[in-house]
C-alpha positions as a printed Julia matrix, in Angstrom:
427×3 Matrix{Float64}:
  90.44   81.52  149.04
  87.46   80.79  146.81
  84.36   82.99  146.64
  82.47   80.43  148.73
  85.25   80.51  151.36
  85.1    84.29  151.56
  81.3    84.41  151.8
  81.35   81.74  154.51
  84.02   83.6   156.47
  82.01   86.85  156.36
  78.86   85.07  157.58
  80.82   83.44  160.41
  82.48   86.74  161.41
  79.21   88.71  161.54
  77.4    85.87  163.33
  80.0    85.91  166.09
  79.87   89.71  166.27
  76.12   89.41  166.83
  76.63   86.8   169.54
  74.66   84.12  167.72
  75.25   80.37  167.51
  74.92   78.51  164.22
  71.66   76.99  165.46
  70.25   80.41  166.4
  71.14   81.82  162.99
  69.67   78.8   161.19
  66.35   78.47  163.11
  63.69   78.0   161.84
  64.3    78.18  158.06
  67.64   76.34  157.86
  69.52   73.59  159.64
  72.54   74.39  161.76
  74.56   71.82  159.79
  73.77   73.66  156.55
  74.95   76.94  158.09
  78.13   75.15  159.22
  78.78   73.92  155.68
  78.25   77.44  154.3
  80.63   78.97  156.84
  83.33   76.41  156.03
  83.02   77.11  152.3
  81.76   73.6   151.52
  78.38   74.82  150.29
  77.55   77.81  148.12
  74.33   79.44  149.35
  71.63   80.35  146.85
  70.74   84.03  146.39
  67.56   83.49  148.43
  69.52   81.95  151.33
  72.09   84.77  151.22
  69.33   87.35  151.38
  67.75   85.52  154.35
  71.07   85.37  156.22
  71.74   89.06  155.55
  68.36   89.91  157.1
  69.0    87.72  160.14
  72.5    89.12  160.64
  71.28   92.7   160.09
  73.95   93.41  157.49
  73.85   94.27  153.8
  73.63   91.59  151.14
  76.41   93.46  149.33
  78.74   92.93  152.28
  78.16   89.18  152.41
  78.75   88.82  148.65
  81.56   91.3   148.08
  82.99   92.2   151.47
  81.96   95.84  151.09
  78.87   97.75  152.08
  76.42   99.11  149.53
  77.79  102.61  150.21
  81.38  101.47  149.65
  80.35   99.72  146.43
  78.69  102.9   145.2
  81.84  104.91  145.97
  84.01  102.43  144.04
  81.71  102.45  141.0
  81.58  106.26  141.07
  85.38  106.5   141.23
  85.71  104.07  138.32
  83.21  106.11  136.31
  85.17  109.33  136.92
  88.42  107.64  135.83
  86.81  106.39  132.62
  85.32  109.83  131.93
  88.72  111.47  132.33
  90.19  109.03  129.81
  87.37  109.6   127.33
  87.87  113.37  127.62
  91.57  113.08  126.83
  92.7   113.87  130.4
  95.14  110.98  130.3
  97.33  111.91  133.28
  94.3   112.45  135.52
  92.74  109.17  134.35
  95.95  107.29  135.1
  96.1   108.78  138.59
  92.45  107.95  139.29
  92.82  104.33  138.17
  95.94  103.92  140.32
  94.25  105.42  143.38
  91.3   103.09  142.94
  93.57  100.05  142.69
  95.07  101.07  146.05
  91.61  100.84  147.65
  91.61   97.71  149.82
  87.85   97.32  149.32
  88.55   96.41  145.69
  90.27   93.18  146.7
  87.06   91.16  146.98
  85.56   92.61  143.81
  87.37   90.77  141.0
  85.28   92.16  138.14
  85.61   95.78  139.24
  89.3    95.28  139.97
  89.83   93.87  136.47
  87.85   96.8   135.01
  90.17   99.16  136.88
  93.36   97.38  135.8
  92.19   97.38  132.18
  91.37  101.08  132.43
  94.84  101.75  133.81
  96.35   99.83  130.88
  94.38  101.98  128.41
  95.4   105.2   130.16
  99.03  104.08  130.27
  98.92  103.22  126.56
  97.37  106.62  125.81
 100.21  108.28  127.76
 102.7   106.6   125.42
 104.21  104.33  128.09
 103.77  101.19  126.02
 106.18   98.99  127.98
 104.24   99.63  131.19
 100.9    99.12  129.42
 102.13   95.78  128.1
 103.25   94.77  131.6
  99.8    95.54  133.04
  98.03   93.66  130.24
 100.26   90.59  130.56
  99.52   90.42  134.28
  95.8    90.88  133.67
  95.81   88.18  130.99
  96.9    85.61  133.58
  93.7    86.1   135.59
  90.35   84.4   135.17
  88.63   86.74  132.71
  85.28   86.73  130.97
  85.46   85.79  127.25
  84.68   89.39  126.26
  87.35   90.87  128.52
  89.92   88.3   127.35
  89.37   89.44  123.74
  89.64   93.11  124.75
  92.91   92.49  126.58
  94.31   90.59  123.6
  93.36   93.39  121.2
  94.98   96.17  123.25
  98.05   94.0   123.89
  98.36   93.25  120.17
  98.06   96.97  119.44
 100.63   97.94  122.08
 103.12   95.4   120.74
 102.49   96.68  117.2
 103.01  100.32  118.19
 106.21   99.29  119.99
 107.4    97.72  116.72
 107.41   94.3   118.45
 105.62   92.78  115.5
 106.31   89.1   116.12
 104.75   89.37  119.58
 101.8    91.35  118.2
 101.08   88.63  115.64
 101.48   85.85  118.22
  98.97   87.45  120.61
  96.41   87.99  117.86
  96.73   84.55  116.32
  96.58   82.77  119.67
  93.37   84.57  120.6
  91.71   83.93  117.25
  92.49   80.24  117.6
  93.31   79.22  114.02
  91.09   76.37  112.8
  89.28   76.28  116.16
  88.2    79.91  115.81
  85.19   81.13  117.73
  82.18   82.46  115.78
  82.75   86.0   114.58
  81.63   88.8   116.91
  82.33   92.53  116.95
  85.22   92.22  119.45
  86.79   89.37  117.45
  86.56   91.34  114.21
  88.25   94.3   115.91
  90.97   92.04  117.29
  91.43   90.52  113.84
  91.71   94.02  112.35
  94.49   94.83  114.81
  96.25   91.59  113.89
  95.88   92.43  110.21
  97.61   95.78  110.79
 100.51   93.9   112.4
 100.74   91.7   109.29
 101.02   94.84  107.17
 103.62   96.45  109.44
 105.89   93.45  109.05
 105.35   93.33  105.27
 103.2    90.19  104.99
 100.92   91.74  102.36
  99.71   88.47  100.82
  98.44   87.23  104.18
  97.01   90.67  104.9
  95.05   90.78  101.63
  93.61   87.28  102.18
  92.68   88.1   105.77
  91.09   91.43  104.76
  88.73   89.59  102.4
  87.81   87.19  105.21
  87.07   90.1   107.54
  84.88   91.84  104.96
  82.8    88.67  104.61
  82.51   88.36  108.4
  81.42   92.0   108.73
  78.83   91.65  105.98
  77.42   88.59  107.77
  77.29   90.37  111.13
  75.96   93.63  109.69
  76.97   95.64  112.77
  78.53   99.12  112.67
  81.61   98.06  114.68
  82.44   95.14  112.43
  81.75   97.11  109.23
  84.06   99.93  110.35
  86.89   97.6   111.42
  86.78   95.4   108.32
  86.42   98.2   105.77
  89.11  100.27  107.39
  91.63   97.48  107.31
  90.62   96.56  103.76
  91.37  100.19  102.9
  94.84   99.99  104.45
  95.62   96.75  102.64
  94.44   98.16   99.31
  96.53  101.29   99.81
  99.66   99.34  100.73
  99.27   97.14   97.66
  98.96  100.12   95.3
  95.15  100.21   94.84
  94.69  103.83   95.91
  91.16  104.56   94.7
  89.89  101.23   96.05
  91.53  102.14   99.35
  89.76  105.48   99.52
  86.42  103.84   98.71
  86.76  101.39  101.62
  87.99  104.17  103.91
  85.13  106.51  103.1
  82.59  103.76  103.79
  84.21  103.06  107.15
  84.34  106.76  108.03
  80.66  107.29  107.18
  79.63  104.52  109.59
  82.12  105.66  112.23
  80.81  109.22  112.26
  77.33  107.93  113.11
  78.3   105.32  115.67
  81.91  105.73  116.8
  83.65  106.96  119.93
  85.35  110.39  119.5
  88.78  108.78  119.89
  88.07  106.28  117.13
  86.61  108.98  114.87
  89.72  111.14  115.34
  92.09  108.27  114.57
  90.17  107.27  111.47
  89.96  110.84  110.23
  93.74  111.14  110.46
  94.33  107.87  108.63
  91.88  108.85  105.88
  93.65  112.18  105.44
  97.01  110.36  105.26
  95.67  108.25  102.42
  94.26  111.26  100.58
  97.54  113.14  100.9
  99.5   110.3    99.34
  96.93  109.16   96.79
  95.82  112.64   95.66
  98.73  115.08   96.07
  96.77  117.73   94.14
  94.47  117.95   97.19
  97.37  118.72   99.54
  96.1   122.2   100.48
  92.63  120.92  101.37
  94.09  118.01  103.34
  96.43  120.41  105.15
  93.48  122.53  106.29
  91.64  119.47  107.56
  94.76  118.25  109.35
  95.07  121.58  111.13
  91.55  121.07  112.51
  92.37  117.45  113.35
  95.24  118.55  115.61
  92.7   120.31  117.83
  90.38  117.3   117.66
  93.16  115.03  118.89
  93.88  117.31  121.84
  90.25  117.03  122.97
  89.99  113.23  122.88
  91.76  110.32  124.6
  94.07  109.6   121.69
  97.5   108.34  122.72
 100.75  110.27  122.69
 101.8   108.27  119.62
  98.55  109.31  117.89
  99.22  112.97  118.7
 102.77  112.62  117.37
 101.42  111.03  114.21
  98.97  113.87  113.46
 101.71  116.5   113.85
 104.12  114.61  111.58
 101.41  114.14  108.96
 100.52  117.85  109.12
 104.24  118.6   108.71
 104.22  116.6   105.47
 101.17  118.51  104.22
 102.8   121.86  105.09
 105.96  120.72  103.29
 103.99  119.71  100.2
 102.21  123.09  100.09
 105.46  125.05  100.51
 105.18  126.32  104.1
 108.56  125.05  105.3
 108.51  126.92  108.62
 105.24  125.24  109.59
 106.55  121.91  108.35
 109.6   122.21  110.61
 107.47  123.34  113.56
 105.09  120.38  113.4
 107.81  117.84  112.63
 109.64  118.91  115.79
 106.46  118.74  117.87
 105.73  115.26  116.55
 109.27  114.04  117.14
 109.17  115.41  120.68
 106.05  113.37  121.47
 107.55  110.06  120.38
 108.82  108.1   123.43
 112.5   107.35  123.82
 112.52  104.0   122.11
 113.08  103.05  118.53
 110.08  104.09  116.51
 109.62  104.64  112.8
 107.62  107.8   113.48
 110.63  109.49  115.04
 112.69  108.54  112.0
 110.03  109.94  109.67
 109.96  113.25  111.56
 113.74  113.6   111.31
 113.68  112.67  107.63
 111.14  115.41  106.95
 113.28  117.91  108.86
 116.23  116.89  106.71
 114.27  117.45  103.53
 112.89  120.79  104.7
 116.29  122.16  105.66
 117.85  120.72  102.51
 115.32  122.46  100.29
 116.4   125.89  101.6
 120.13  125.16  101.36
 120.79  124.52  105.06
 122.81  121.44  104.19
 124.61  120.92  107.5
 121.34  120.9   109.48
 119.73  118.7   106.85
 122.55  116.17  107.03
 122.4   116.12  110.83
 118.69  115.28  110.85
 119.06  112.66  108.14
 121.94  111.05  110.03
 119.78  110.83  113.14
 117.28  108.74  111.17
 119.77  105.86  111.53
 119.62  106.2   115.33
 115.84  105.8   115.27
 115.7   102.98  112.75
 118.66  100.83  113.78
 117.07   99.34  116.96
 113.93   98.33  115.08
 113.19   94.88  113.65
 113.01   94.59  109.87
 109.58   95.55  108.54
 107.98   96.93  105.43
 107.54  100.34  107.05
 111.19  100.45  108.11
 112.21   99.5   104.56
 110.13  102.37  103.16
 111.71  104.86  105.56
 115.23  103.59  104.82
 114.51  103.98  101.09
 113.31  107.56  101.53
 116.36  108.24  103.69
 118.67  106.87  101.01
 117.08  109.13   98.39
 117.44  112.19  100.64
 121.08  111.37  101.48
 121.77  111.01   97.76
 120.19  114.43   97.1
 122.49  115.89   99.76
 125.5   114.5    97.86
 126.57  111.72  100.24
 126.87  108.82   97.79
 128.51  106.43  100.27
 125.86  107.09  102.94
 123.11  106.64  100.33
 124.46  103.23   99.33
 124.45  102.12  102.97
 120.85  103.3   103.43
 119.74  101.56  100.2
 121.33   98.34  101.51
 119.43   98.68  104.78
 116.19   99.2   102.87
 116.79   96.01  100.88
 117.63   94.08  104.05
 114.43   95.25  105.75
 112.47   94.15  102.68
 114.1    90.73  102.86
 116.05   91.19   99.62
C-alpha cells in the first residue's frame, strides 16, 4: 500500500469509530466526494487538510500520517537514540540488541525513515561486532529499498568497507564504482568523498596502485574545492596511504599529520581512534628508530579503542600492531601476548590480519630458539592466507612468511611461500 492508501485507511477507520459519515466529516470545509477520494487513496491531502481532519476526528496528526500516536513516536525516537548512544560509546552488544528490539516494534512498520535508520544502525553495530557477513546481508537488503540520496551513499560506503574488510575486494570495488557513477558522477559532497576514499582503499588492497594514486590526486582536488573538514580528512588520509604504499614515506606522514590535525578538532571518537592507529602504523614502519615512542602511544591507543565503537577487526588490528612494536623494542613476552589477543579477535574467516598475528608469533618464538612453536605458527599462516583472493597485502604477507620460513631452515617451504607471494602479485 502507498502512503496515500495508508493515510486514507486510517481516516476511514477513525471516522467509522466516531460514528461519522463522509458528509458529516467533510461539512462545512470540504466536500464529501473529496473525503471519499482521500479515504480511497486517490487523493493525497495537503498538510492543512490533514490537520483539519485530525481535529474533526479528535485524533493526533501523527497518527493519521504515521499510524502511531505522538507518544508512541516519542518512545521510538528515544529508543533509537539510546541504541545510537550505546554504539557511539563502544557498547556494541547492547547497541545490537537495542536496534533488534526496535525493529521488532510493530509501530515501526509505518515509519519508513525511522525503520531505515534502525536497520542502518543495526548494520553498523553488526559490523562493529565483527560479523561482517551478517552486516553485508543487512546492507544489501536495505539497499533494495527506496532511500534518500544521502542514505544511499552511506549504505554504499559501509557496504564497500565491509566487503573490503572481508577481503572480498572485487565486490568492494563494484559497490563503490557503481555508486560514484563513472562519467555521470554526481557533484562532490562530503559523503561522496568519504565513499570514494573507501573505494580507494579497496584499490590499494587489491594492488591497483596506479589507479589508487590517480584517484588520490582527484580526491585531494575535490577536498580542496569543498574545503570541509570531512572531505579534507578523507582525502588527505587516503593520499597518505597511497604515498606510503608507493614508497613515499615522508610524504605519507605529511598527509597523515594534516588529516589527523583536522580530525582531532572535528572528528568522531571512533574515527579519531582509527586514524591514530593508522598514523602510528606508518610511523612504526617509516621511522623504526621511533619504535619505543610509538609503542607507548599504541599502549594508550588500546585503551582508547576499548572506549569507542571501533569494530572487533579494529581492536584486533591495534593489538597486532602493538605486538609488532613490542617485538621491535625487544619485549617478546608482550609481543606474544598482544599477538595472541589480536588473533583471537579476528573472526573465523580468512583474513590477512590473522595471518600477520601468526607470523609475528612465529618470529617471536624463533628469536628465542623455540623452533617447533615458531614453525607451527608460521605453518598456520597458510591456513589463514589460502582462502583469500590474491591481493597486494596477501603478497606482502606471503613474502614475509617465506623469509621467516627460510630463517627457520625450511628451504622447500620457503620456496613454496615465495611462489605464492609472486602469484598474489600477479607475477
